[in-house]
C-alpha positions, 0 to 999 in steps of 0.5 A: 782144561779138564781131565776126563777119567774112565775106562778106555773101551775101544780104539778105531779108525772112522770110515772114510766116505764121500759126500754129495759134493765129492768131498772126502770125510772121515778117516780120523782115529777115535777112542771110546772112554766110559766115564762116570757123570755126576748128576745134580741130585747126587746120583751118577750115570755112566756115559760113553765119550767118543773122541778124536785122537791125534795119535791112536798109538798112545792109547792102544796099550791102555784098552780095558784100563782106567785112564785119565786124559786132558780134554778141552770143552766147547759149547755149541748151541745146546751141546757140550763138545769135548776134544783131546788137545794135540799134546795130550797123552793118556795116563794109567790110573791106579786100579 
């Protein structure tokens, strides 16, 4: 488990849709966190992480604030995928 730290920028519900086979998709709660990513040369850049949240109500009070949240990580081909475990809740960081 890793800890993601950054500013909670937004919360939203992903729009629902129907694919060609008639299966419904979407409708998940999402959070967007802006965090600093350290680069190999010692520099850094800001990245936006959009993650699925199991209970968006845990996040709404923290919009615009610095938070930390436990995240899991999966590797898929050449991509790294971050996810919020069900039991994880955001915590405010001191400004």
